[in-house]
FIMAR-17968 format. One record per residue (C-alpha): residue in three letters; x, y, z. Coordinates in Angstrom, 1 decimal, decimal comma. Layout:
BEGIN
res_X_Y_Z
Ala_X_Y_Z
...
END
This chain:
BEGIN
res_X_Y_Z
Met_23,8_2,7_16,5
Thr_26,9_1,7_18,4
Arg_27,1_5,0_20,2
Leu_23,5_4,8_21,2
Met_23,8_1,3_22,6
Gln_26,9_2,4_24,5
Ser_25,0_5,3_25,9
Leu_22,2_3,1_27,0
Arg_24,5_0,6_28,7
His_26,6_3,2_30,6
Ala_24,1_5,8_31,6
Ala_23,7_4,4_35,1
Val_23,0_7,8_36,5
Leu_19,8_7,7_34,4
Ala_18,9_4,3_35,7
Leu_19,2_2,8_32,3
Ala_19,9_-0,7_31,3
Ala_20,3_-1,9_27,7
Gly_20,6_-5,2_25,8
Leu_18,9_-8,5_26,4
Gly_18,1_-9,0_30,1
Ala_20,4_-6,2_31,2
Ala_19,8_-4,7_34,6
Ala_21,8_-1,8_36,0
Phe_20,6_-2,0_39,6
Ala_17,6_-2,8_41,7
Ala_14,8_-0,4_41,2
Asp_11,4_0,2_42,7
Leu_9,6_0,7_39,4
Lys_10,4_-1,1_36,1
Val_9,6_0,2_32,6
Gly_10,2_-2,2_29,6
Leu_10,9_-0,5_26,3
Ser_11,1_-2,4_23,1
Val_12,0_-0,4_20,0
Ser_13,7_-0,8_16,7
Leu_17,4_0,1_17,2
Ser_18,2_-1,8_14,0
Gly_16,5_-2,5_10,7
Pro_14,2_-0,4_8,5
Asn_12,4_1,2_11,4
Ser_15,6_2,3_13,3
Ser_15,2_5,9_12,1
Leu_12,1_5,9_14,4
Gly_13,3_3,5_17,1
Val_16,6_5,3_17,9
Pro_14,9_8,6_18,6
Tyr_12,4_6,7_20,9
Ala_15,3_5,4_22,9
Lys_17,0_8,8_23,1
Gly_13,8_10,4_24,2
Met_13,5_8,0_27,1
Gln_17,0_8,9_28,2
Ala_15,9_12,5_28,3
Ala_12,7_11,5_30,2
Leu_14,6_9,8_32,9
Ala_17,0_12,7_33,3
Tyr_14,0_15,0_33,5
Lys_12,3_12,9_36,3
Gly_14,3_9,9_37,5
Glu_12,2_9,3_40,6
Ile_8,5_8,9_41,2
Asn_7,3_9,4_44,8
Gly_10,9_8,8_45,9
Arg_11,1_5,5_44,0
Lys_13,8_5,0_41,5
Val_12,9_3,9_37,9
Gln_14,7_1,2_36,0
Leu_14,4_1,1_32,3
Ile_15,1_-2,1_30,4
Val_15,6_-1,5_26,6
Leu_15,4_-4,3_24,0
Asp_15,9_-4,1_20,2
Asp_13,2_-5,7_18,1
Gly_15,2_-5,3_14,9
Ser_12,1_-3,8_13,1
Asp_10,4_-7,3_13,3
Pro_6,9_-7,7_14,8
Thr_7,6_-11,2_15,9
Thr_10,7_-10,1_17,8
Ala_8,7_-7,3_19,3
Gly_6,2_-9,8_20,7
Arg_9,0_-12,0_22,1
Asn_10,6_-8,9_23,7
Ala_7,4_-8,0_25,4
Arg_7,1_-11,5_26,7
Lys_10,7_-11,4_28,0
Leu_10,1_-8,0_29,6
Val_7,0_-9,3_31,4
Asp_8,1_-12,9_32,3
Glu_11,8_-12,3_33,1
Glu_12,2_-8,7_33,9
Lys_8,8_-8,3_35,7
Val_8,2_-4,8_34,4
Asp_5,3_-2,7_35,6
Val_4,6_-1,2_32,2
Leu_5,4_-1,9_28,6
Met_6,3_0,9_26,1
Gly_6,9_0,7_22,4
Thr_7,5_0,4_19,5
Ser_8,6_1,7_16,1
Gly_5,8_0,3_13,8
Val_2,1_-0,5_14,0
Pro_2,4_-4,3_13,4
Ala_5,0_-4,5_16,1
Ala_3,0_-2,4_18,6
Ile_0,0_-4,7_18,0
Ala_2,2_-7,7_18,9
Met_3,3_-6,1_22,1
Ala_-0,2_-5,1_23,0
Gln_-1,4_-8,6_22,8
Val_1,3_-9,7_25,2
Gly_0,3_-6,9_27,6
Arg_-3,3_-8,0_27,5
Asp_-2,6_-11,6_28,1
Ala_-0,1_-10,9_31,0
Lys_-2,3_-8,1_32,5
Val_0,5_-5,5_32,2
Pro_-0,4_-2,0_31,0
Met_1,2_-0,8_27,7
Ile_1,8_2,8_26,6
Gly_2,1_2,7_22,9
Leu_4,3_5,2_21,1
Thr_2,7_4,8_17,7
Pro_-0,9_4,6_16,5
Ile_-2,3_1,1_17,2
Leu_-4,8_-0,7_15,1
Leu_-7,0_-2,7_17,5
Asp_-10,4_-2,7_19,2
Pro_-10,1_-1,3_22,7
Ala_-13,0_-3,4_23,7
Glu_-10,8_-6,4_23,2
Asn_-7,8_-5,1_25,0
Gly_-8,3_-2,9_28,1
Trp_-4,6_-2,7_28,9
Val_-3,2_-0,6_26,1
Met_-3,3_3,1_25,2
Thr_-1,1_5,3_23,1
Val_0,4_8,8_23,3
Ala_0,5_9,0_19,5
Gln_-2,1_11,1_17,8
Pro_-5,0_9,1_16,2
Thr_-4,4_8,9_12,5
Gln_-7,8_10,3_11,7
Leu_-7,1_13,5_13,7
Met_-3,9_14,1_11,7
Ile_-5,2_13,2_8,3
Asp_-8,2_15,4_8,8
Ala_-5,8_18,3_9,2
Val_-4,1_17,3_5,9
Val_-7,4_17,2_4,1
Glu_-8,4_20,5_5,5
Arg_-5,1_21,9_4,1
Met_-5,8_20,2_0,7
Lys_-9,2_21,9_0,5
Lys_-7,6_25,2_1,4
Asp_-5,0_24,7_-1,4
Gly_-7,8_24,0_-3,9
Val_-7,0_20,3_-4,5
Lys_-9,8_18,4_-6,2
Ser_-8,0_15,0_-6,7
Val_-5,3_13,3_-4,8
Gly_-3,4_10,0_-5,6
Tyr_-2,3_7,7_-2,7
Ile_0,8_5,7_-2,2
Gly_1,8_4,2_1,1
Phe_3,2_1,2_3,0
Ser_1,7_-2,3_2,3
Asp_1,2_-2,8_6,0
Ala_-1,0_-1,6_8,9
Trp_0,4_2,0_8,8
Gly_-0,4_2,3_5,1
Asp_-3,9_1,0_5,8
Leu_-4,4_3,5_8,7
Val_-3,5_6,5_6,5
Tyr_-5,5_5,3_3,5
Thr_-8,6_4,6_5,6
Ala_-8,4_8,0_7,2
Leu_-7,9_9,7_3,9
Met_-10,9_7,9_2,4
Lys_-13,1_8,9_5,3
Ala_-12,1_12,6_5,2
Ala_-11,5_13,4_1,5
Pro_-15,0_12,9_0,0
Ala_-16,7_15,2_2,5
Ala_-14,1_17,9_1,4
Gly_-15,0_17,4_-2,3
Ile_-11,6_15,7_-3,0
Gln_-11,5_12,5_-5,1
Val_-8,9_9,9_-4,0
Leu_-7,2_8,2_-7,0
Gly_-5,4_4,9_-6,7
Asn_-4,2_3,0_-3,8
Glu_-0,5_2,1_-4,5
Arg_1,5_0,2_-1,9
Tyr_5,1_-0,7_-1,3
Ala_7,1_-2,6_1,4
Arg_9,3_-0,8_3,9
Ala_12,3_-2,7_2,6
Asp_11,7_-1,9_-1,1
Ala_14,4_0,1_-2,9
Ser_12,2_1,7_-5,5
Val_8,6_2,7_-6,1
Thr_8,9_3,8_-9,7
Gly_6,3_1,4_-10,9
Gln_3,7_2,4_-8,4
Val_4,3_6,1_-9,1
Leu_4,0_5,6_-12,8
Lys_0,6_4,0_-12,3
Leu_-0,5_6,8_-10,0
Leu_0,6_9,6_-12,4
Ala_-1,3_7,9_-15,2
Met_-4,5_8,8_-13,3
Lys_-3,4_12,5_-13,4
Pro_-3,9_13,5_-9,8
Glu_-3,5_17,1_-8,9
Ala_-1,7_16,2_-5,7
Val_-0,3_13,0_-4,0
Met_-0,7_11,8_-0,4
Thr_1,9_9,5_1,0
Gly_1,5_6,9_3,7
Gly_5,0_6,0_4,6
Ala_7,2_6,5_7,7
Gly_10,8_7,1_8,5
Thr_13,5_6,7_5,9
Pro_11,5_4,4_3,5
Gly_8,9_7,2_3,5
Ala_11,1_9,2_1,3
Leu_10,8_6,9_-1,7
Pro_7,6_8,3_-3,2
Phe_8,9_11,9_-3,0
Leu_12,1_10,9_-4,8
Ala_10,2_9,0_-7,5
Leu_7,7_11,8_-8,0
Gln_10,6_14,3_-8,5
Glu_12,3_12,0_-11,0
Arg_9,1_11,9_-13,0
Gly_8,8_15,6_-13,0
Phe_5,6_15,8_-10,9
Lys_4,7_19,5_-10,3
Gly_1,7_19,1_-8,0
Lys_1,7_19,3_-4,2
Val_2,9_16,3_-2,2
Tyr_1,5_15,7_1,3
Gly_2,8_13,5_4,1
Gln_1,8_12,7_7,7
His_3,4_12,6_11,1
Gly_5,3_9,3_10,4
Leu_7,8_11,3_8,3
Ile_8,9_13,8_10,9
Asn_12,5_12,7_11,5
Pro_15,9_13,9_10,4
Asp_16,7_10,7_8,5
Phe_13,7_11,3_6,2
Val_14,8_14,9_5,7
Arg_18,3_13,8_4,9
Val_17,2_11,1_2,4
Val_14,4_13,0_0,7
Gly_16,6_16,1_0,1
Ala_15,3_18,6_-2,5
Ala_12,5_16,2_-3,4
Gly_10,8_17,1_-0,1
Gln_10,9_20,9_-0,7
Asp_7,5_22,5_0,3
Ala_6,0_19,1_1,3
Leu_3,1_19,7_3,8
Met_2,3_17,4_6,7
Pro_0,8_17,3_10,2
Thr_2,9_16,8_13,3
Gly_2,8_17,4_17,0
Pro_3,6_20,9_18,1
Ile_7,0_19,9_19,5
Ile_8,6_19,9_16,1
Val_8,1_23,7_15,9
Ala_8,0_24,5_19,6
Glu_10,0_27,7_19,3
Gln_7,6_28,9_16,6
Leu_4,5_28,4_18,6
Pro_2,5_31,3_20,1
Ala_3,5_32,2_23,7
Asp_0,2_30,9_25,1
His_0,3_27,5_23,3
Pro_-0,2_24,9_26,1
Thr_2,7_22,7_25,0
Arg_5,3_25,4_24,3
Lys_6,9_25,5_27,7
Ile_7,3_21,7_28,2
Gly_8,4_21,5_24,6
Leu_11,3_23,9_25,1
Glu_12,2_22,1_28,4
Phe_12,3_18,8_26,6
Arg_14,6_20,2_23,9
Ser_17,0_21,5_26,6
Ile_17,2_18,2_28,5
Phe_17,5_16,2_25,3
Gln_20,5_18,4_24,2
Lys_22,1_17,9_27,6
Val_21,6_14,1_27,7
Asn_22,3_13,3_24,1
Asn_24,9_16,0_23,2
Ala_22,8_16,8_20,2
Pro_19,6_18,7_19,4
Thr_16,4_16,9_18,7
Ser_14,9_17,5_15,3
Asp_12,4_14,6_15,2
Ala_8,9_14,0_16,5
Phe_9,6_10,5_17,8
Ser_11,9_11,1_20,7
Ala_9,1_13,4_22,1
Tyr_6,6_10,6_22,0
Ser_8,6_8,4_24,4
Phe_9,2_11,5_26,6
Asp_5,4_12,1_26,7
Gly_4,8_8,4_27,3
Tyr_7,0_8,6_30,4
Leu_5,2_11,7_31,6
Val_1,9_9,9_31,4
Phe_3,4_6,9_33,2
Ala_5,0_9,0_35,9
Asp_1,7_10,9_36,6
Ala_-0,2_7,6_36,8
Ala_2,5_5,7_38,8
Ala_2,5_8,4_41,5
Arg_-1,2_7,8_42,0
Ala_-1,0_4,0_41,7
Leu_1,7_3,8_44,4
Thr_-0,8_5,1_46,9
Lys_-2,9_1,9_46,3
Ala_-0,4_-0,9_45,8
Glu_3,2_-1,8_45,9
Ala_5,3_-1,6_42,7
Gly_6,1_-5,0_41,2
Thr_2,9_-6,6_42,1
Pro_-0,2_-7,6_40,0
Glu_-2,2_-5,3_42,2
Phe_0,0_-2,4_41,2
Arg_-0,2_-3,1_37,5
Val_-4,0_-3,0_37,8
Ala_-3,9_0,2_39,8
Leu_-1,4_1,7_37,2
Arg_-3,7_0,8_34,3
Asp_-6,7_2,3_36,1
Ala_-4,6_5,5_36,9
Ile_-3,5_5,8_33,2
Phe_-7,1_5,6_32,1
Ser_-8,0_8,4_34,5
Thr_-5,2_10,8_33,3
Lys_-6,4_14,4_33,3
Glu_-4,8_17,3_31,5
Val_-1,2_16,0_31,6
Val_0,7_18,5_29,4
Gly_3,2_16,9_27,1
Thr_5,3_18,0_24,2
His_2,9_16,6_21,6
Gly_-0,4_17,5_23,3
Val_-2,4_17,6_26,5
Tyr_-3,4_14,0_27,6
Asn_-6,8_12,9_28,9
Phe_-7,4_9,2_28,9
Lys_-10,6_7,2_29,6
Pro_-11,4_3,5_29,6
Gly_-12,4_2,2_26,1
Asp_-10,4_4,8_24,2
Leu_-6,8_4,2_22,9
Tyr_-6,0_7,8_22,4
Gly_-5,7_10,8_24,8
Val_-5,2_13,9_22,7
Asp_-7,3_16,5_20,9
Gln_-6,8_19,2_18,3
Arg_-4,1_20,8_20,6
Ala_-1,9_17,9_19,4
Arg_-1,5_18,9_15,8
Val_-0,1_21,6_13,6
Ile_0,7_21,7_9,9
Val_4,4_22,2_8,9
Lys_6,2_22,7_5,6
Leu_9,6_21,4_4,8
Asp_11,7_24,3_3,6
Lys_15,3_23,7_2,7
Gly_15,6_20,9_5,2
Gln_13,9_22,8_8,0
Trp_10,4_22,3_9,4
Lys_8,4_25,6_9,3
Leu_5,0_26,2_10,9
Ala_2,6_26,6_8,0
Pro_0,0_29,4_8,2
END
């Protein structure tokens, strides 16, 4: 954590500024990023921040205008995320909000963006009605798109019954709702609806209840490091069925913590996680490999998570829209923020690492089936599943 914060403070060449109210230098465009650099969601938030460093190194100017990034830590707390968004809007006068590392926190930020009339590019699925907030969109895949892929895989694997265990928050709700929508049509019965908090140290009780129902497989609805708990508990109880996850688990901290308990786990993810394994004609392969190269150069380490690529893609969407909005209004003005929002919602075929983005008013999400693949965890490495 300390190394990351130092990197954010000192990377002036990347036009970064970190910490509360920090500003490296005057800039023509301002991006406000609130993520979890500490707390239970930091295994997601730290990659988000690193991905933004790579994005600014990849494209540090838009139409000749420098970009200033202000980064704040929400401590994995939705209330703090809301305060951060308010600070970024009121004090830093950002042109766009980006974040954060959990669904509840993203919702809190989105509400501030709506009230202040500042566009927000979410980095995680967001549970809200777009008719009530016309200022937010997200580069994350819609949960239903990803869970549909899992259910298709379950059907192919011959699964007839699946138990569910997930977070006791909005993310756990999103995964469960998507599973309940897709599974019955595939002839799969969902057993149980066990939940646990992100800060819990054990899920043994929930797993025992689930296994008493004798499911053939288990679907998990966690994310980041805490998402490993069901896998560990299932291994301890000797469960031999298949265990499925989702894109909230694609990060190295999950792989480290889950260890052998995650062997052969199947889950959906954006294609970036297996970029080098993609067919040569896959639309995201080229930019995916470019992202990996710039990430390595900027962070002195390879990327092995899906989350750093979300912030990279969010920046690509912003850069494309800002270039168009700058022809209509001056950065830093209310008119520019309106023009930027309208430009984002008219995004056409922007190729990112996770998918190809097309936004329209009234729709939070901008990706299609090109934004998902199924991967298997094999001895600590993600492998493209047939």
